[in-house]
C-alpha positions in Angstrom: -0.1 -18.3 -8.1 1.0 -15.8 -5.5 0.7 -12.2 -6.6 3.2 -9.6 -5.2 2.8 -5.9 -5.1 5.5 -3.4 -4.2 4.0 0.0 -3.6 6.0 3.2 -3.3 4.3 6.1 -1.4 5.8 9.6 -1.3 4.3 12.3 1.0 4.6 16.0 0.3 6.5 17.9 2.9 4.3 18.7 5.8 1.9 15.8 5.2 4.1 12.9 6.4 2.3 12.4 9.8 -1.1 12.3 8.1 0.3 9.9 5.4 1.8 7.6 8.1 -1.5 7.4 9.9 -3.4 6.6 6.6 -0.9 4.0 5.5 -1.1 2.3 8.9 -4.9 2.2 8.8 -4.7 0.8 5.3 -2.3 -1.9 6.4 -4.4 -3.0 9.3 -7.5 -3.2 7.1 -5.7 -5.0 4.3 -4.3 -7.7 6.5 -7.9 -8.7 7.3 -8.9 -9.1 3.7 -9.3 -12.5 2.2 -6.2 -13.7 0.4 -3.8 -11.2 2.0 -0.7 -13.2 3.2 1.7 -10.3 3.8 1.3 -6.6 4.1 4.5 -4.9 5.4 5.0 -1.2 5.6 8.6 0.1 5.5 9.7 3.7 5.9 12.9 5.0 4.3 15.6 5.4 7.0 16.8 8.8 5.9 13.6 10.4 4.7 10.3 10.4 6.6 8.4 11.2 3.4 8.9 7.9 1.7 7.4 4.4 2.3 7.5 1.0 0.6 4.6 -1.4 1.1 5.3 -5.1 0.3 2.2 -7.1 -0.3 1.7 -10.8 -1.1 -1.7 -12.0 -2.2 -2.8 -15.6 -2.7 -3.8 -14.8 -6.3 -4.2 -11.9 -8.7 -8.0 -12.2 -8.1 -7.5 -11.6 -4.4 -5.4 -8.5 -5.2 -8.1 -7.3 -7.7 -10.7 -7.6 -4.9 -8.3 -5.5 -2.7 -8.4 -2.8 -5.3 -12.2 -2.4 -4.6 -12.0 -2.6 -0.8 -13.2 0.3 1.2 -9.9 0.9 2.9 -8.0 1.2 -0.3 -10.6 3.4 -1.9 -10.5 5.7 1.1 -6.7 5.9 0.9 -6.8 6.7 -2.8 -9.4 9.4 -2.3 -7.1 11.0 0.4 -4.1 10.8 -1.8 -4.3 14.0 -3.8 -1.3 15.4 -5.6 -1.0 18.0 -2.9 -0.6 15.3 -0.2 1.5 12.7 -2.0 1.9 10.1 -4.7 1.5 6.3 -5.1 3.2 4.0 -7.6 2.8 0.2 -7.5 4.7 -2.6 -9.3 2.9 -5.8 -9.7 4.9 -9.1 -9.8 4.7 -12.8 -9.5 7.4 -15.1 -8.0 9.8 -16.2 -10.8 10.0 -19.8 -9.6 
């Protein structure tokens, strides 16, 4: 069953350029991971501090492996409260 993640990333003022670079590096690496079907980064139109990342994984197991991947671990280590926040909703397709 496909596993969907919608991640919301918020940068603190002054950290948006650094956050954008880190998110893009994470997206590039994640797309190369086994089981990653979609990894789309969207930025809010009226606020350059906010991103939404839409991910589709072949299975929850593939997503769980992603959680252990070096690129995501690096991103999480960078993401201190002074730099920004991350919240992720985990979903499956309803039908």
